[in-house]
C-alpha positions in Angstrom: 106.8 99.7 80.0 109.4 98.0 82.6 108.2 95.9 85.2 110.4 95.0 88.0 110.3 92.4 90.4 111.4 93.1 93.8 111.5 91.1 97.2 109.5 93.0 99.8 109.8 92.9 103.4 112.8 90.6 103.5 115.7 90.4 105.5 117.4 87.9 102.9 117.2 88.0 99.5 114.5 85.7 97.8 113.0 85.1 101.4 109.9 87.6 101.2 106.9 88.1 99.4 107.5 89.0 95.6 105.9 92.1 94.4 105.7 93.6 91.0 106.6 97.2 90.5 106.2 99.4 87.6 108.2 102.9 87.7 106.2 105.8 87.1 107.7 108.5 84.4 106.1 111.5 86.8 105.1 111.8 90.2 101.5 110.3 90.6 98.5 112.7 91.5 97.0 112.2 95.3 93.7 111.1 93.7 95.7 108.2 91.6 97.4 107.1 94.7 94.2 106.9 96.7 92.5 104.9 94.1 95.3 102.3 93.6 95.4 102.2 97.4 91.4 101.5 97.6 91.3 98.9 95.0 93.7 96.5 96.9 
């Protein structure tokens, strides 16, 4: 598994909120996407 750290919502590098991102190997289903959004 690869985990990337990205700088979210930033006009300048390293000035925003850091967020972890895991690239998916295939497109996610609608059900999975809704479940992830609901868990927030």
